[in-house]
Each structure stands twice: as structure tokens, then as C-alpha cells.
DSSP file (Angstrom, degrees, kcal/mol; ACC not computed):
  #  RESIDUE AA STRUCTURE BP1 BP2  ACC     N-H-->O    O-->H-N    N-H-->O    O-->H-N    TCO  KAPPA ALPHA  PHI   PSI    X-CA   Y-CA   Z-CA
    1    1 A M              0   0    0      0, 0.0     2,-0.4     0, 0.0     0, 0.0   0.000 360.0 360.0 360.0 132.9 -117.6   60.3 -290.7
    2    2 A A        -     0   0    0     10,-0.1     2,-0.5     9,-0.0     9,-0.0  -0.595 360.0-144.4 -79.7 126.8 -119.0   62.3 -293.7
    3    3 A E        +     0   0    0     -2,-0.4     9,-2.2     2,-0.0    10,-0.4  -0.791  36.9 157.2 -85.0 128.9 -116.8   65.0 -295.1
    4    4 A S  B     -A   11   0A   0     -2,-0.5     2,-0.6     7,-0.2     7,-0.2  -0.989  45.6-118.2-150.1 161.2 -119.0   67.8 -296.2
    5    5 A N     >  -     0   0    0      5,-1.0     4,-2.8    -2,-0.3     5,-0.2  -0.891  23.0-144.1 -98.6 125.3 -119.0   71.5 -297.0
    6    6 A A  T  4 S+     0   0    0     -2,-0.6    -1,-0.1     1,-0.2    89,-0.0   0.854  96.2  44.6 -60.6 -38.0 -121.3   73.4 -294.6
    7    7 A R  T  4 S+     0   0    0      1,-0.2    -1,-0.2    88,-0.1    88,-0.1   0.936 120.8  35.6 -74.7 -46.2 -122.4   75.9 -297.2
    8    8 A S  T  4 S-     0   0    0      2,-0.1    -2,-0.2    87,-0.1    -1,-0.2   0.807  88.7-146.9 -81.1 -27.2 -123.0   73.6 -300.2
    9    9 A G     <  +     0   0    0     -4,-2.8     2,-0.6     1,-0.2    -3,-0.1   0.478  53.4 131.3  76.4   0.3 -124.3   70.6 -298.1
   10   10 A Y        -     0   0    0     -5,-0.2    -5,-1.0    81,-0.1    -1,-0.2  -0.786  41.6-159.2 -92.3 121.0 -122.8   68.1 -300.6
   11   11 A S  B  >  -A    4   0A   0     -2,-0.6     4,-2.1    -7,-0.2    -7,-0.2  -0.569  28.5-118.7 -94.3 160.0 -120.8   65.4 -298.9
   12   12 A V  H  > S+     0   0    0     -9,-2.2     4,-2.6     1,-0.2     5,-0.2   0.913 116.9  54.7 -59.7 -42.3 -118.1   63.3 -300.5
   13   13 A E  H  > S+     0   0    0    -10,-0.4     4,-2.5     1,-0.2    -1,-0.2   0.897 107.2  48.7 -60.7 -42.3 -120.3   60.2 -299.7
   14   14 A A  H  > S+     0   0    0      2,-0.2     4,-2.2     1,-0.2    -1,-0.2   0.904 112.6  48.3 -65.7 -39.9 -123.3   61.7 -301.5
   15   15 A A  H  X S+     0   0    0     -4,-2.1     4,-2.7     2,-0.2    -2,-0.2   0.893 111.0  50.7 -66.8 -39.4 -121.2   62.5 -304.6
   16   16 A I  H  X S+     0   0    0     -4,-2.6     4,-2.7     2,-0.2     5,-0.2   0.925 110.3  49.7 -63.5 -44.1 -119.7   59.0 -304.5
   17   17 A A  H  X S+     0   0    0     -4,-2.5     4,-2.2     1,-0.2    -2,-0.2   0.908 111.8  49.0 -61.5 -41.4 -123.2   57.5 -304.4
   18   18 A Y  H  X S+     0   0    0     -4,-2.2     4,-2.5     2,-0.2    -2,-0.2   0.948 111.2  48.7 -61.7 -48.6 -124.3   59.8 -307.3
   19   19 A A  H  X S+     0   0    0     -4,-2.7     4,-2.2     1,-0.2    -2,-0.2   0.909 112.0  48.8 -60.4 -43.6 -121.2   58.8 -309.4
   20   20 A K  H  X S+     0   0    0     -4,-2.7     4,-2.3     1,-0.2    -1,-0.2   0.912 112.0  49.5 -63.2 -41.2 -121.8   55.0 -308.8
   21   21 A G  H  X S+     0   0    0     -4,-2.2     4,-2.4    -5,-0.2    -2,-0.2   0.892 109.6  51.2 -63.7 -39.1 -125.5   55.4 -309.7
   22   22 A K  H  X S+     0   0    0     -4,-2.5     4,-2.4     2,-0.2    -2,-0.2   0.889 109.5  50.8 -65.5 -39.5 -124.5   57.3 -312.9
   23   23 A I  H  X S+     0   0    0     -4,-2.2     4,-2.1     2,-0.2    -2,-0.2   0.936 111.7  46.9 -62.9 -46.4 -122.1   54.5 -313.8
   24   24 A A  H  X S+     0   0    0     -4,-2.3     4,-2.4     1,-0.2    -2,-0.2   0.903 111.0  52.7 -62.5 -41.0 -124.8   51.8 -313.3
   25   25 A Y  H  X S+     0   0    0     -4,-2.4     4,-2.8     1,-0.2     5,-0.2   0.928 108.5  50.4 -58.9 -46.6 -127.3   53.9 -315.3
   26   26 A C  H  X S+     0   0    0     -4,-2.4     4,-2.4     1,-0.2    -1,-0.2   0.892 110.1  50.1 -60.7 -40.6 -124.8   54.1 -318.2
   27   27 A D  H  X S+     0   0    0     -4,-2.1     4,-1.8     2,-0.2    -1,-0.2   0.919 112.4  46.8 -64.4 -43.4 -124.3   50.3 -318.1
   28   28 A R  H  X S+     0   0    0     -4,-2.4     4,-2.1     2,-0.2    -2,-0.2   0.923 114.1  47.3 -64.2 -44.5 -128.1   49.7 -318.2
   29   29 A M  H  X S+     0   0    0     -4,-2.8     4,-2.5     1,-0.2     7,-0.3   0.901 111.0  50.9 -66.0 -41.0 -128.7   52.2 -321.0
   30   30 A A  H  < S+     0   0    0     -4,-2.4    -1,-0.2    -5,-0.2     7,-0.2   0.877 113.0  46.6 -64.7 -36.7 -125.8   50.8 -323.1
   31   31 A A  H  < S+     0   0    0     -4,-1.8    -1,-0.2    -5,-0.2    -2,-0.2   0.850 116.6  43.7 -72.6 -33.6 -127.2   47.3 -322.7
   32   32 A A  H  < S+     0   0    0     -4,-2.1    -2,-0.2     1,-0.2    -1,-0.2   0.833 121.0  35.5 -82.3 -33.1 -130.8   48.3 -323.5
   33   33 A W    ><  -     0   0    0     -4,-2.5     3,-2.2    -5,-0.2     4,-0.3  -0.874  59.7-168.2-129.5  99.7 -130.1   50.5 -326.5
   34   34 A P  G >  S+     0   0    0      0, 0.0     3,-1.3     0, 0.0     4,-0.3   0.804  89.6  62.5 -55.5 -30.9 -127.3   49.6 -328.8
   35   35 A D  G 3  S+     0   0    0      1,-0.2     4,-0.3     2,-0.1     3,-0.2   0.709 101.9  52.5 -67.6 -17.8 -127.5   53.0 -330.5
   36   36 A A  G <> S+     0   0    0     -3,-2.2     4,-3.1    -7,-0.3     5,-0.3   0.425  78.6  99.7 -97.4   0.6 -126.6   54.6 -327.2
   37   37 A V  H <> S+     0   0    0     -3,-1.3     4,-2.5    -4,-0.3     5,-0.2   0.908  83.1  46.1 -57.9 -47.8 -123.4   52.6 -326.6
   38   38 A E  H  > S+     0   0    0     -4,-0.3     4,-2.0    -3,-0.2    -1,-0.2   0.938 116.7  44.5 -61.8 -47.8 -120.9   55.2 -327.8
   39   39 A H  H  > S+     0   0    0     -4,-0.3     4,-2.4     1,-0.2    -2,-0.2   0.930 116.0  46.7 -62.2 -46.8 -122.7   58.1 -325.8
   40   40 A M  H  X S+     0   0    0     -4,-3.1     4,-2.7     1,-0.2    -1,-0.2   0.841 109.2  54.8 -67.7 -33.6 -123.0   55.9 -322.7
   41   41 A T  H  X S+     0   0    0     -4,-2.5     4,-2.1    -5,-0.3    -1,-0.2   0.926 110.8  45.5 -64.9 -44.4 -119.4   54.7 -322.8
   42   42 A A  H  X S+     0   0    0     -4,-2.0     4,-1.7     2,-0.2    -2,-0.2   0.921 115.3  46.4 -64.9 -44.0 -118.2   58.3 -322.9
   43   43 A L  H  X S+     0   0    0     -4,-2.4     4,-2.3     1,-0.2    -2,-0.2   0.894 111.6  52.2 -65.6 -39.9 -120.5   59.4 -320.1
   44   44 A R  H  X S+     0   0    0     -4,-2.7     4,-2.5     1,-0.2    -1,-0.2   0.892 106.4  54.1 -63.0 -39.7 -119.5   56.3 -318.0
   45   45 A A  H  X S+     0   0    0     -4,-2.1     4,-1.9     1,-0.2    -1,-0.2   0.901 110.7  45.6 -62.4 -40.9 -115.8   57.2 -318.5
   46   46 A L  H  X S+     0   0    0     -4,-1.7     4,-2.1     2,-0.2    -2,-0.2   0.891 112.4  50.0 -70.0 -39.4 -116.3   60.7 -317.1
   47   47 A A  H  X S+     0   0    0     -4,-2.3     4,-2.4     1,-0.2    -2,-0.2   0.881 109.9  52.5 -63.9 -37.7 -118.5   59.4 -314.2
   48   48 A S  H  X S+     0   0    0     -4,-2.5     4,-2.6     2,-0.2    -2,-0.2   0.886 107.6  51.0 -65.8 -38.7 -115.7   56.9 -313.4
   49   49 A R  H  X S+     0   0    0     -4,-1.9     4,-2.3     2,-0.2    -2,-0.2   0.923 110.1  49.7 -62.6 -43.7 -113.1   59.7 -313.4
   50   50 A F  H  X S+     0   0    0     -4,-2.1     4,-2.5     1,-0.2    -2,-0.2   0.929 111.8  48.8 -59.2 -46.3 -115.3   61.7 -311.0
   51   51 A L  H  X S+     0   0    0     -4,-2.4     4,-2.7     1,-0.2     5,-0.2   0.912 109.8  51.4 -60.7 -44.3 -115.7   58.6 -308.7
   52   52 A A  H  X S+     0   0    0     -4,-2.6     4,-1.9     2,-0.2     5,-0.4   0.909 111.2  47.4 -62.0 -42.5 -111.9   57.9 -308.8
   53   53 A I  H  X S+     0   0    0     -4,-2.3     4,-2.4     1,-0.2    -1,-0.2   0.944 113.7  48.2 -61.6 -47.4 -111.1   61.5 -307.7
   54   54 A L  H  < S+     0   0    0     -4,-2.5    -2,-0.2     1,-0.2    -1,-0.2   0.891 114.4  45.3 -62.2 -40.7 -113.7   61.3 -305.0
   55   55 A E  H  < S+     0   0    0     -4,-2.7    -1,-0.2    -5,-0.2    -2,-0.2   0.810 128.5  23.0 -74.9 -29.6 -112.5   58.0 -303.6
   56   56 A H  H  < S+     0   0    0     -4,-1.9    -3,-0.2    -5,-0.2    -2,-0.2   0.828 139.4   8.1-108.3 -40.3 -108.8   58.8 -303.6
   57   57 A H    ><  +     0   0    0     -4,-2.4     3,-2.1    -5,-0.4    -2,-0.2  -0.554  62.0 174.4-144.4  72.1 -108.3   62.6 -303.5
   58   58 A P  T 3  S+     0   0    0      0, 0.0    -4,-0.1     0, 0.0    -1,-0.1   0.650  82.0  46.9 -63.9 -15.3 -111.6   64.3 -302.9
   59   59 A N  T 3  S+     0   0    0     -6,-0.1     2,-1.9    -5,-0.0    -5,-0.1   0.130  72.9 127.4-109.7  21.1 -110.1   67.8 -302.6
   60   60 A D    <>  +     0   0    0     -3,-2.1     4,-2.1     1,-0.2     3,-0.3  -0.550  33.1 177.9 -79.9  81.1 -107.9   67.5 -305.7
   61   61 A L  H  > S+     0   0    0     -2,-1.9     4,-2.7     1,-0.2     5,-0.2   0.861  72.0  56.8 -58.8 -42.2 -109.0   70.8 -307.4
   62   62 A P  H  > S+     0   0    0      0, 0.0     4,-2.0     0, 0.0    -1,-0.2   0.923 111.8  42.7 -57.8 -43.0 -106.7   70.6 -310.4
   63   63 A N  H  > S+     0   0    0     -3,-0.3     4,-2.3     2,-0.2    -2,-0.2   0.874 113.4  52.1 -70.3 -36.4 -108.1   67.2 -311.4
   64   64 A L  H  X S+     0   0    0     -4,-2.1     4,-2.4     2,-0.2    -1,-0.2   0.899 110.3  49.0 -64.0 -40.0 -111.7   68.2 -310.7
   65   65 A L  H  X S+     0   0    0     -4,-2.7     4,-2.3     2,-0.2    -2,-0.2   0.887 110.2  50.4 -67.4 -38.8 -111.2   71.3 -312.9
   66   66 A R  H  X S+     0   0    0     -4,-2.0     4,-2.1    -5,-0.2    -2,-0.2   0.910 111.3  49.0 -64.3 -41.3 -109.8   69.2 -315.7
   67   67 A L  H  X S+     0   0    0     -4,-2.3     4,-2.3     2,-0.2    -2,-0.2   0.923 110.3  51.3 -62.2 -43.7 -112.8   66.8 -315.5
   68   68 A H  H  X S+     0   0    0     -4,-2.4     4,-2.7     1,-0.2    -2,-0.2   0.915 108.8  50.8 -60.8 -43.0 -115.1   69.8 -315.5
   69   69 A E  H  X S+     0   0    0     -4,-2.3     4,-1.6     1,-0.2    -1,-0.2   0.905 109.7  50.4 -61.8 -41.2 -113.5   71.1 -318.7
   70   70 A D  H  < S+     0   0    0     -4,-2.1    -1,-0.2     1,-0.2    -2,-0.2   0.886 111.6  48.5 -64.2 -38.4 -113.8   67.7 -320.3
   71   71 A L  H >< S+     0   0    0     -4,-2.3     3,-1.5     1,-0.2    -2,-0.2   0.925 110.8  50.1 -65.3 -44.3 -117.5   67.6 -319.4
   72   72 A R  H 3< S+     0   0    0     -4,-2.7    -1,-0.2     1,-0.3    -2,-0.2   0.785 106.9  55.0 -67.1 -27.1 -118.1   71.1 -320.7
   73   73 A S  T 3< S+     0   0    0     -4,-1.6    -1,-0.3    -5,-0.2    -2,-0.2   0.391  87.7 113.6 -88.1   5.8 -116.4   70.3 -324.0
   74   74 A G  S <  S-     0   0    0     -3,-1.5    -3,-0.1     1,-0.2     4,-0.1  -0.100  85.0 -64.2 -66.9 172.9 -118.8   67.3 -324.5
   75   75 A R    >   -     0   0    0      1,-0.1     3,-1.5     2,-0.1    -1,-0.2  -0.320  40.4-133.4 -60.4 137.7 -121.3   67.2 -327.3
   76   76 A P  T 3  S+     0   0    0      0, 0.0     3,-0.4     0, 0.0    -1,-0.1   0.760 107.6  52.4 -65.7 -23.6 -124.0   69.9 -327.0
   77   77 A D  T 3  S+     0   0    0      1,-0.2    -2,-0.1     2,-0.0    -3,-0.0   0.080  73.8 122.1 -96.0  24.7 -126.7   67.4 -327.7
   78   78 A A    <   -     0   0    0     -3,-1.5     4,-0.4     1,-0.2     3,-0.2   0.715  63.3-140.7 -67.0 -22.3 -125.4   65.1 -325.0
   79   79 A G     >  -     0   0    0     -3,-0.4     4,-1.9     1,-0.2     3,-0.2  -0.267  33.0 -46.1  96.4-179.2 -128.6   65.1 -323.0
   80   80 A T  H  > S+     0   0    0      1,-0.2     4,-3.1     2,-0.2     5,-0.2   0.862 126.7  58.0 -63.4 -41.1 -129.9   65.2 -319.5
   81   81 A G  H  > S+     0   0    0      1,-0.2     4,-2.0    -3,-0.2    -1,-0.2   0.908 109.5  45.4 -57.6 -43.2 -127.4   62.6 -318.1
   82   82 A W  H  > S+     0   0    0     -4,-0.4     4,-2.4    -3,-0.2    -1,-0.2   0.919 113.9  49.3 -65.5 -44.7 -124.4   64.6 -319.2
   83   83 A T  H  X S+     0   0    0     -4,-1.9     4,-2.6     1,-0.2    -2,-0.2   0.898 110.3  50.4 -63.3 -42.1 -126.0   67.8 -317.9
   84   84 A M  H  X S+     0   0    0     -4,-3.1     4,-2.4     2,-0.2    -1,-0.2   0.908 110.8  48.4 -65.7 -40.5 -126.7   66.3 -314.5
   85   85 A L  H  X S+     0   0    0     -4,-2.0     4,-2.5    -5,-0.2    -2,-0.2   0.925 111.5  50.6 -64.0 -43.3 -123.2   64.9 -314.1
   86   86 A T  H  X S+     0   0    0     -4,-2.4     4,-2.6     1,-0.2    -2,-0.2   0.922 110.1  50.4 -58.4 -44.5 -121.8   68.4 -315.1
   87   87 A D  H  X S+     0   0    0     -4,-2.6     4,-2.6     1,-0.2    -2,-0.2   0.914 110.3  49.3 -61.0 -43.6 -124.1   70.0 -312.5
   88   88 A W  H  X S+     0   0    0     -4,-2.4     4,-2.6     2,-0.2    -1,-0.2   0.925 111.9  47.9 -62.4 -44.5 -122.9   67.6 -309.8
   89   89 A V  H  X S+     0   0    0     -4,-2.5     4,-2.9     1,-0.2     5,-0.2   0.919 112.3  50.2 -63.5 -42.4 -119.2   68.2 -310.6
   90   90 A E  H  X S+     0   0    0     -4,-2.6     4,-2.3     2,-0.2    -2,-0.2   0.920 112.1  46.6 -61.6 -43.6 -119.8   72.0 -310.6
   91   91 A M  H  X S+     0   0    0     -4,-2.6     4,-1.9     2,-0.2    -1,-0.2   0.910 113.5  48.8 -65.3 -40.4 -121.5   71.9 -307.2
   92   92 A Y  H  X S+     0   0    0     -4,-2.6     4,-2.3     2,-0.2    -2,-0.2   0.929 110.5  50.0 -65.9 -44.3 -118.8   69.6 -305.8
   93   93 A I  H  X S+     0   0    0     -4,-2.9     4,-2.9     1,-0.2     5,-0.2   0.914 108.0  55.1 -59.2 -42.1 -116.0   71.9 -307.1
   94   94 A G  H  X S+     0   0    0     -4,-2.3     4,-2.1     1,-0.2    -1,-0.2   0.900 108.0  48.8 -57.1 -41.5 -117.9   74.9 -305.5
   95   95 A G  H  X S+     0   0    0     -4,-1.9     4,-1.4     2,-0.2    -1,-0.2   0.906 111.7  48.2 -64.6 -42.7 -117.8   73.1 -302.2
   96   96 A V  H  X S+     0   0    0     -4,-2.3     4,-0.8     1,-0.2     3,-0.2   0.921 112.2  49.5 -63.7 -43.6 -114.1   72.3 -302.5
   97   97 A Q  H >< S+     0   0    0     -4,-2.9     3,-0.6     1,-0.2    -1,-0.2   0.870 106.8  55.3 -65.1 -36.1 -113.4   76.0 -303.4
   98   98 A E  H 3< S+     0   0    0     -4,-2.1    -1,-0.2     1,-0.2     4,-0.2   0.841 103.8  55.7 -64.1 -32.2 -115.4   77.3 -300.5
   99   99 A E  H 3< S+     0   0    0     -4,-1.4    -1,-0.2    -3,-0.2    -2,-0.2   0.723  89.6  94.5 -73.3 -21.0 -113.2   75.2 -298.2
  100  100 A C  S << S-     0   0    0     -4,-0.8     2,-0.6    -3,-0.6     5,-0.1  -0.361  98.0 -92.9 -67.6 151.3 -110.1   76.9 -299.5
  101  101 A D    >   -     0   0    0      3,-0.2     3,-1.5     1,-0.2    -1,-0.1  -0.551  34.7-154.5 -66.1 112.6 -108.8   79.8 -297.5
  102  102 A S  T 3  S+     0   0    0     -2,-0.6     3,-0.2     1,-0.3    -1,-0.2   0.697  88.6  65.7 -67.5 -18.0 -110.5   82.7 -299.3
  103  103 A S  T 3  S+     0   0    0      1,-0.2     2,-0.4    -3,-0.0    -1,-0.3   0.704 107.9  39.5 -77.7 -17.0 -107.8   85.1 -298.2
  104  104 A K  S <  S-     0   0    0     -3,-1.5    -1,-0.2     3,-0.0    -3,-0.2  -0.876  71.7-159.9-136.3 103.9 -105.2   83.3 -300.3
  105  105 A A        -     0   0    0     -2,-0.4     2,-0.1    -3,-0.2    -3,-0.1  -0.572  41.9 -93.8 -73.0 142.9 -106.0   82.0 -303.7
  106  106 A P        -     0   0    0      0, 0.0     2,-0.2     0, 0.0    -1,-0.1  -0.361  39.7-132.4 -60.9 134.2 -103.6   79.3 -304.8
  107  107 A E    >   -     0   0    0      1,-0.1     3,-1.8    -2,-0.1     4,-0.3  -0.514  19.5-115.6 -80.3 154.2 -100.7   80.7 -306.9
  108  108 A A  G >  S+     0   0    0      1,-0.3     3,-1.5     2,-0.2    -1,-0.1   0.844 117.3  61.7 -59.2 -32.0  -99.8   78.9 -310.1
  109  109 A A  G 3  S+     0   0    0      1,-0.3    -1,-0.3     3,-0.0     4,-0.1   0.653  88.9  71.2 -70.2 -13.9  -96.5   78.1 -308.5
  110  110 A D  G <  S+     0   0    0     -3,-1.8     9,-3.0     9,-0.1    10,-0.5   0.624  96.3  61.6 -74.9 -12.1  -98.3   76.1 -305.8
  111  111 A F  B <  S-B  118   0B   0     -3,-1.5     2,-0.2    -4,-0.3     6,-0.1  -0.911  93.7-105.7-120.2 144.2  -99.1   73.4 -308.4
  112  112 A C     >  -     0   0    0      5,-3.1     4,-1.7    -2,-0.4    -2,-0.1  -0.440  20.3-146.5 -64.2 130.8  -96.8   71.2 -310.5
  113  113 A K  T  4 S+     0   0    0      1,-0.2    -1,-0.1    -2,-0.2    -4,-0.0   0.716  96.2  49.9 -72.2 -20.0  -96.6   72.4 -314.1
  114  114 A Q  T  4 S+     0   0    0      3,-0.1    -1,-0.2     1,-0.0    -2,-0.0   0.911 130.8   8.7 -85.3 -45.2  -96.2   68.8 -315.3
  115  115 A C  T  4 S-     0   0    0      2,-0.2    -2,-0.2    28,-0.0    -1,-0.0   0.621  88.2-126.1-115.4 -15.7  -99.1   67.0 -313.5
  116  116 A G     <  +     0   0    0     -4,-1.7    -3,-0.1     1,-0.3     3,-0.1   0.390  66.0 127.1  86.3  -5.0 -101.2   69.8 -311.9
  117  117 A H  S    S-     0   0    0      1,-0.2    -5,-3.1    -6,-0.1    -1,-0.3  -0.396  78.4 -71.3 -78.9 163.5 -101.1   68.3 -308.4
  118  118 A P  B     -B  111   0B   0      0, 0.0    -7,-0.3     0, 0.0     4,-0.2  -0.301  44.4-146.3 -54.0 135.9 -100.0   70.4 -305.4
  119  119 A F  S >  S+     0   0    0     -9,-3.0     3,-1.9     1,-0.2    -8,-0.2   0.862  83.0  72.4 -77.8 -36.1  -96.2   71.0 -305.8
  120  120 A A  T 3  S+     0   0    0    -10,-0.5    -1,-0.2     1,-0.3    -9,-0.1   0.834  94.5  51.6 -53.9 -41.8  -95.2   71.0 -302.1
  121  121 A P  T 3  S+     0   0    0      0, 0.0    -1,-0.3     0, 0.0    -2,-0.1   0.579  78.6 121.5 -76.7  -5.3  -95.6   67.2 -301.5
  122  122 A H    <   -     0   0    0     -3,-1.9     2,-0.4    -4,-0.2    16,-0.2  -0.297  68.0-119.0 -55.6 138.0  -93.5   66.2 -304.5
  123  123 A R  E     -C  137   0C   0     14,-2.8    14,-2.0     2,-0.0     2,-0.6  -0.663  20.5-153.9 -84.8 133.4  -90.6   64.0 -303.3
  124  124 A V  E     +C  136   0C   0     -2,-0.4     2,-0.4    12,-0.2    12,-0.2  -0.943  18.0 178.2-108.1 120.2  -87.1   65.3 -303.9
  125  125 A L  E     +C  135   0C   0     10,-3.2    10,-2.2    -2,-0.6     2,-0.3  -0.930   3.6 170.4-123.0 146.0  -84.5   62.5 -304.2
  126  126 A G  E     -C  134   0C   0     -2,-0.4     2,-0.3     8,-0.3     8,-0.3  -0.936  20.4-145.2-148.8 170.7  -80.8   62.9 -304.9
  127  127 A Y  E   > +C  133   0C   0      6,-2.5     5,-1.6    -2,-0.3     6,-1.0  -0.941  53.7  61.5-138.7 162.7  -77.4   61.3 -305.0
  128  128 A G  T   5S-     0   0    0     -2,-0.3    -2,-0.1     3,-0.2     5,-0.0  -0.252  88.7 -68.3 102.2 163.2  -73.9   62.3 -304.3
  129  129 A Q  T   5S+     0   0    0      1,-0.5    29,-0.2    -2,-0.1    30,-0.1  -0.898 135.8  14.6-129.6 102.2  -72.4   63.6 -301.0
  130  130 A P  T   5S-     0   0    0      0, 0.0    -1,-0.5     0, 0.0    -3,-0.1   0.663 117.5-107.7 -73.1 161.4  -73.7   66.2 -300.7
  131  131 A P  T   5 +     0   0    0      0, 0.0    -3,-0.2     0, 0.0     3,-0.1  -0.329  44.8 166.9 -60.4 131.5  -76.5   65.6 -303.3
  132  132 A T      < +     0   0    0     -5,-1.6    19,-2.8     1,-0.3     2,-0.3   0.419  65.4  19.4-123.3  -5.5  -75.9   67.7 -306.4
  133  133 A E  E     +CD 127 150C   0     -6,-1.0    -6,-2.5    17,-0.3    -1,-0.3  -0.981  68.6 116.0-157.5 160.2  -78.3   66.0 -308.8
  134  134 A G  E     -CD 126 149C   0     15,-2.4    15,-2.1    -2,-0.3     2,-0.3  -0.928  47.6 -78.8 172.8-148.1  -81.4   63.7 -308.6
  135  135 A W  E     -CD 125 148C   0    -10,-2.2   -10,-3.2    -2,-0.3     2,-0.4  -0.943  18.2-141.5-145.8 163.1  -85.0   63.6 -309.4
  136  136 A M  E     -CD 124 147C   0     11,-3.3    11,-2.4    -2,-0.3     2,-0.3  -0.956  19.6-175.0-125.4 146.7  -88.4   64.7 -308.2
  137  137 A E  E     -CD 123 146C   0    -14,-2.0   -14,-2.8    -2,-0.4     9,-0.2  -0.994  28.0-111.7-143.8 151.3  -91.6   62.6 -308.3
  138  138 A C        -     0   0    0      7,-1.2     5,-0.1    -2,-0.3   -16,-0.1  -0.606  16.6-148.4 -80.2 135.6  -95.3   63.2 -307.5
  139  139 A P        +     0   0    0      0, 0.0     2,-0.3     0, 0.0    -1,-0.1   0.529  62.2 114.7 -82.4  -4.0  -96.6   61.2 -304.5
  140  140 A V  S >  S-     0   0    0      1,-0.1     3,-2.3     2,-0.1    -2,-0.1  -0.523  78.3-109.3 -71.8 125.7 -100.1   60.9 -305.9
  141  141 A E  T 3  S+     0   0    0     -2,-0.3    -1,-0.1     1,-0.3     3,-0.1  -0.283 101.9  14.8 -56.4 130.3 -100.9   57.3 -306.6
  142  142 A G  T 3  S+     0   0    0      1,-0.3     2,-0.4    -3,-0.0    -1,-0.3   0.324  92.8 128.4  88.3  -8.2 -101.0   56.6 -310.4
  143  143 A C    <   -     0   0    0     -3,-2.3    -1,-0.3     1,-0.1    -5,-0.1  -0.689  43.6-163.0 -84.9 132.5  -99.3   59.9 -311.3
  144  144 A D        +     0   0    0     -2,-0.4    -1,-0.1    -3,-0.1     2,-0.1   0.220  37.6 142.4 -98.1  13.8  -96.3   59.5 -313.6
  145  145 A C        +     0   0    0    -30,-0.0    -7,-1.2    -8,-0.0     2,-0.3  -0.341  19.6 163.0 -60.8 129.6  -94.9   62.9 -313.0
  146  146 A H  E     +D  137   0C   0     -9,-0.2     2,-0.3    -2,-0.1    -9,-0.2  -0.949   8.8 172.8-153.6 126.7  -91.1   62.7 -312.9
  147  147 A M  E     -D  136   0C   0    -11,-2.4   -11,-3.3    -2,-0.3     2,-0.3  -0.956  20.8-136.6-135.1 153.0  -88.5   65.5 -313.2
  148  148 A T  E     -D  135   0C   0     -2,-0.3     2,-0.3   -13,-0.3   -13,-0.3  -0.733  19.1-172.2-105.0 159.9  -84.7   65.7 -312.8
  149  149 A W  E     +D  134   0C   0    -15,-2.1   -15,-2.4    -2,-0.3     2,-0.3  -0.977   6.1 176.5-145.2 157.6  -82.7   68.4 -311.0
  150  150 A S  E     -D  133   0C   0     -2,-0.3     2,-0.3   -17,-0.3   -17,-0.3  -0.981   2.9-176.5-155.9 158.5  -79.1   69.4 -310.6
  151  151 A M        -     0   0    0    -19,-2.8    -2,-0.0    -2,-0.3     0, 0.0  -0.978  39.0 -86.5-151.9 160.4  -77.0   72.1 -309.0
  152  152 A A        -     0   0    0     -2,-0.3     3,-0.1     1,-0.1   -19,-0.0  -0.416  52.9-104.0 -67.4 142.9  -73.3   73.1 -308.8
  153  153 A P        -     0   0    0      0, 0.0     3,-0.1     0, 0.0    -1,-0.1  -0.369  45.3 -94.3 -65.1 148.4  -71.5   71.3 -305.9
  154  154 A P    >   -     0   0    0      0, 0.0     3,-2.0     0, 0.0     5,-0.2  -0.261  53.3 -85.0 -59.8 150.0  -70.8   73.5 -302.9
  155  155 A A  T 3  S+     0   0    0      1,-0.3     3,-0.1    -3,-0.1    -3,-0.0  -0.308 116.0  19.3 -56.8 135.4  -67.4   75.3 -302.9
  156  156 A G  T 3  S+     0   0    0      1,-0.3    -1,-0.3    -3,-0.1     2,-0.2   0.463  93.6 129.2  83.7   2.0  -64.7   73.1 -301.4
  157  157 A S    <   -     0   0    0     -3,-2.0    -1,-0.3     1,-0.1     0, 0.0  -0.572  57.8-139.5 -88.4 155.8  -66.7   69.8 -302.0
  158  158 A S              0   0    0    -29,-0.2    -1,-0.1    -2,-0.2    -3,-0.1   0.373 360.0 360.0 -94.0   4.2  -65.1   66.9 -303.7
  159  159 A S              0   0    0     -5,-0.2    -1,-0.2   -30,-0.1   -27,-0.1   0.487 360.0 360.0 -70.7 360.0  -68.2   65.9 -305.7
């Protein structure tokens, strides 16, 4: 079943197809024109990041926004391929933002300050009886976010 935003009309599947096509285009261009290898390698890396987000966490707005910032900070003479990828990422971000509840914009506290992913699903693990210290980790595959925590033992506890 295709996930799509009714207003933007852009589906995850269409964006994935675009990103895969852009990666193949970069590979062809780099093979055909040695002078374009550096430019095509950079563009391919950004298209690959877009594809990875789409395939694993298509509504991961913090990562989409970081990717968009990296695209916007690219070389101004980057050309049509760069501009088209930027446009696709902007349209896709617009669709994700439209799906968010417009009555409540996400608060900064809703996202982890270390990795930028939503904070609520982070796992809290502890030791001691009752637990008085431990660690937290992000459940997003490939994320290395890791934090420690501690608190005073409850009154009357032997910890």
C-alpha cells in the first residue's frame, strides 16, 4: 500500500523511485565523464541518504531537515541534478509536515538533543533495586545515541 500525503500527492514509493534513479544517474555520469566524478560522488551520497531515510524512517523529519540543510549548503554551481534533488526533498518534507498535527508544532523537548530523533521512544535501562542509575539509548537502527542517568535512592532504600 502506498503511503502518500493527500495534499502533496508525493508517495514514499515515488520518492524512493526518484532517489534510486538519481543514484543510477550519478553512477552513469561519473563513469562517462571523469571530470564529473567528485561532483557526482557528492550528489550520489546525498541521494543515498535520502533513499535510506525513505526506506527506513520515511517520516523522520529531523533527519530530512538535516539532509535538506546539507543540500542547500552545496556548491551554488552544482547544476540541475543538485537542484532537482533539493526540490524533491523539499516537496517530500512539505508532505511530512502537512501530515503533522497543525494544532501542535513539535516542541524542541520532543526531540533528543544528542541525535535529533523523537525523544519519547528512547529506551531507559537501569540497574539497582530500585534502579538509581543506568543509561538511555535511541531505538533507531544505526543511531549511536547513548546517555547515562542517575538519581538519589528513595528514602529508606538500601541501595
